[in-house]
C-alpha positions in Angstrom: -8.3 31.5 -39.8 -9.9 28.2 -40.6 -8.3 24.7 -41.0 -10.2 22.1 -43.0 -9.4 18.4 -43.0 -11.0 16.9 -46.1 -12.0 13.2 -46.1 -10.7 12.5 -49.5 -7.1 13.4 -48.7 -6.9 12.3 -45.1 -9.4 9.7 -44.1 -9.6 7.5 -47.3 -6.0 6.5 -47.2 -6.5 5.3 -43.6 -9.5 3.2 -44.7 -7.5 1.8 -47.6 -4.7 0.9 -45.2 -7.2 -0.7 -42.9 -8.6 -2.9 -45.6 -5.0 -3.9 -46.5 -4.2 -4.9 -42.8 -7.6 -6.5 -42.2 -8.5 -8.5 -45.3 -11.8 -9.6 -43.7 -13.2 -6.1 -44.1 -12.8 -6.3 -47.8 -15.6 -8.8 -47.9 -18.1 -6.0 -47.4 -17.0 -3.3 -50.0 -20.5 -2.0 -50.5 -21.1 -1.4 -46.8 -17.8 0.3 -46.4 -18.4 2.5 -49.4 -21.8 3.5 -48.0 -20.3 4.9 -44.8 -20.3 8.7 -44.9 -16.9 10.3 -44.4 -17.2 13.5 -42.3 -15.4 16.8 -42.8 -13.8 18.3 -39.7 -13.4 22.1 -39.5 -11.4 23.9 -36.9 -11.5 27.7 -36.8 -10.2 30.6 -34.8 -12.3 33.7 -35.0 -12.5 37.0 -33.1 -14.8 36.8 -30.1 -17.7 39.4 -30.0 -19.2 38.6 -26.6 -17.8 37.7 -23.2 -19.8 34.4 -23.3 -17.7 33.3 -26.3 -14.5 33.9 -24.4 -15.8 32.0 -21.4 -16.8 29.1 -23.6 -13.3 29.0 -25.1 -11.8 28.9 -21.7 -14.2 26.1 -20.6 -13.2 24.1 -23.7 -9.5 24.6 -22.9 -10.1 23.4 -19.3 -12.1 20.4 -20.5 -9.3 19.4 -22.9 -6.7 19.8 -20.1 -8.7 17.5 -17.8 -9.1 14.9 -20.6 -5.4 14.9 -21.2 -4.9 14.2 -17.4 -7.7 11.7 -17.2 -5.5 8.5 -17.6 -3.1 9.7 -14.8 -6.1 10.6 -12.6 -7.7 7.2 -13.3 -4.5 5.2 -12.6 -3.3 7.2 -9.5 -6.6 7.2 -7.7 -7.5 3.6 -8.1 -6.0 0.2 -7.1 -3.8 0.2 -10.3 -0.7 1.3 -8.3 -0.7 -1.7 -6.0 -1.4 -4.2 -8.7 1.2 -3.2 -11.3 4.0 -2.8 -8.6 3.3 -6.3 -7.2 3.2 -7.8 -10.7 6.6 -6.1 -11.4 8.0 -7.6 -8.2 6.7 -11.0 -9.1 8.4 -10.9 -12.5 11.7 -9.9 -11.0 11.4 -12.6 -8.3 10.9 -15.3 -10.9 13.9 -14.0 -12.8 12.1 -14.4 -16.1 13.4 -11.1 -17.5 10.6 -9.8 -19.8 8.1 -12.7 -19.3 5.3 -12.0 -19.0 5.7 -9.0 -21.2 5.0 -5.5 -19.7 2.0 -5.0 -22.0 0.3 -8.2 -20.5 1.0 -7.1 -16.9 -0.4 -3.6 -17.6 -3.4 -5.1 -19.3 -4.0 -7.5 -16.4 -3.7 -4.7 -13.9 -6.1 -2.5 -15.9 -8.8 -5.2 -16.1 -8.4 -6.1 -12.4 -8.7 -2.4 -11.6 -12.0 -2.2 -13.5 -13.2 -5.3 -11.6 -12.2 -4.0 -8.2 -13.5 -0.5 -8.9 -16.7 -1.6 -10.4 -18.8 -0.9 -7.3 -17.3 2.6 -7.0 -18.0 3.3 -10.7 -21.5 2.0 -10.4 -22.2 4.3 -7.4 -20.7 7.3 -9.4 -23.0 6.4 -12.3 -26.1 6.1 -10.1 -25.5 9.2 -7.9 -23.8 11.6 -10.4 -23.9 10.6 -14.0 -27.6 9.6 -14.3 -29.0 12.7 -12.4 -26.7 15.0 -14.5 -27.8 13.4 -17.8 -31.4 13.8 -16.6 -30.7 17.5 -15.9 -31.6 17.0 -12.2 -28.3 18.4 -11.0 -25.7 20.8 -12.4 -22.1 20.0 -13.5 -20.5 21.3 -10.2 -22.8 19.2 -8.0 -22.3 16.2 -10.3 -18.5 16.5 -10.0 -18.7 16.9 -6.2 -21.0 13.9 -5.9 -18.8 11.8 -8.2 -15.7 12.5 -6.1 -17.3 11.1 -2.9 -17.1 7.4 -3.8 -13.5 7.7 -5.0 -12.5 9.6 -1.9 -14.2 7.0 0.3 -12.2 4.3 -1.5 -8.9 6.1 -1.1 -9.6 6.8 2.6 -10.0 3.1 3.2 -6.6 2.4 1.8 -4.7 5.4 3.1 -2.8 5.4 6.4 -3.3 8.2 8.9 0.5 8.6 9.1 0.7 9.5 5.4 -2.3 11.9 5.7 -0.6 13.6 8.6 2.6 13.9 6.6 1.0 15.8 3.7 -1.2 17.9 6.1 2.0 18.9 7.8 3.8 19.7 4.5 0.9 21.8 3.4 0.7 23.5 6.8 -3.0 22.8 6.9 -5.0 22.6 10.1 -6.0 19.2 11.4 -9.3 18.2 9.9 -12.2 17.1 12.2 -13.5 14.5 9.7 -12.8 13.1 6.3 -14.9 15.6 4.4 -12.5 18.3 5.5 -9.4 16.7 4.0 -8.6 18.3 0.6 -8.4 16.0 -2.3 -5.0 17.4 -3.4 -3.7 16.1 0.0 -5.6 12.8 -0.1 -4.3 11.7 -3.5 -0.5 11.8 -2.7 -1.1 10.2 0.7 -3.1 7.5 -0.9 -0.3 6.9 -3.5 2.5 6.5 -1.0 0.3 4.2 1.1 -0.3 2.0 -1.9 3.4 1.9 -2.7 4.2 0.8 0.9 1.6 -1.9 0.7 2.8 -3.0 -2.7 6.4 -3.2 -1.5 5.4 -5.2 1.6 3.6 -7.7 -0.6 6.6 -7.7 -3.0 9.0 -8.5 -0.1 6.8 -11.5 0.9 6.8 -12.7 -2.7 10.6 -12.6 -2.9 11.2 -14.8 0.1 10.4 -18.3 -1.3 12.2 -17.6 -4.5 15.2 -16.2 -2.6 15.4 -19.5 -0.7 15.5 -21.4 -3.9 18.3 -19.1 -5.2 20.3 -19.7 -2.0 19.8 -23.5 -2.1 20.8 -23.7 -5.8 23.9 -21.5 -5.2 25.0 -23.7 -2.2 24.6 -26.9 -4.2 26.5 -25.5 -7.2 29.3 -24.3 -4.9 29.6 -27.6 -3.2 29.8 -29.4 -6.5 32.5 -27.0 -7.7 30.4 -25.7 -10.5 31.3 -22.1 -9.9 31.1 -21.1 -13.6 27.5 -22.2 -13.8 25.2 -19.1 -13.3 22.9 -19.9 -10.3 20.1 -17.8 -11.7 19.9 -19.9 -14.8 19.7 -23.1 -12.8 17.3 -21.8 -10.2 14.8 -20.3 -12.8 13.2 -23.7 -13.8 12.7 -24.6 -10.1 11.1 -21.2 -9.3 8.8 -21.6 -12.3 7.9 -25.1 -11.2 7.2 -24.0 -7.7 5.0 -21.1 -9.0 3.0 -23.4 -11.2 2.6 -26.1 -8.6 1.1 -23.7 -6.0 -1.1 -22.1 -8.7 0.7 -18.8 -8.1 -1.5 -16.6 -10.3 -4.6 -17.8 -8.5 -3.1 -17.1 -5.1 -1.6 -13.7 -6.0 -4.6 -12.3 -7.9 -7.0 -13.6 -5.3 -5.0 -12.1 -2.4 -4.7 -8.8 -4.2 -8.4 -8.5 -4.9 -9.3 -9.5 -1.3 -6.8 -6.9 0.1 -9.1 -4.2 -1.2 -12.1 -5.6 0.6 -13.9 -6.9 -2.5 
């Protein structure tokens, strides 16, 4: 059974829609027309050798790992702490959907890339480059690439959380970090990051909570009980946040909390 996706019926309408959305591209019609449009063919055939079956299983495993790659990237890096703190900050300010969720996620992603840059550089140097040069195999490359990420997670994980999951898994107490399985390290790292993020969020809430209490007391003493205190306090909280240069302080403190 073979499935063919022809460029004339599938890809050209997308290009036409692209030219309609982005008028600037229509300034180069000859260059766009010269771009070759590939034909994609997907087929399912009967395997004749065990090697073909193993290759199909390997391809399935690779696709499965790729589908889980975003979750792996987010849950094993500093993204958890960043996005939770930013969410706490937005709720503390009481600005509803400002900044928008997309902006907070984008800021957290780029800060994650900034903080994890040394780790990714070490992975590229010790695992990717030797593997591309065919100096090591895929298994050794994966094991080597996991070491910098594991080292980062160990620095941010509490021993208490590691002991929790070791006890839940009924695993023997490891003698060193290399004996801790990755499937135990990752959830321990995640709950450690959540605890740290909630601690930072609590500290963020305190000054804005004081403003809410002061505004509520003033409105109550003036007899303006129908005026929502949140609406009156919001400008003062935004003013305080701007005067102390809040984004500078929060982002700088978050980055420094990872030892960067």
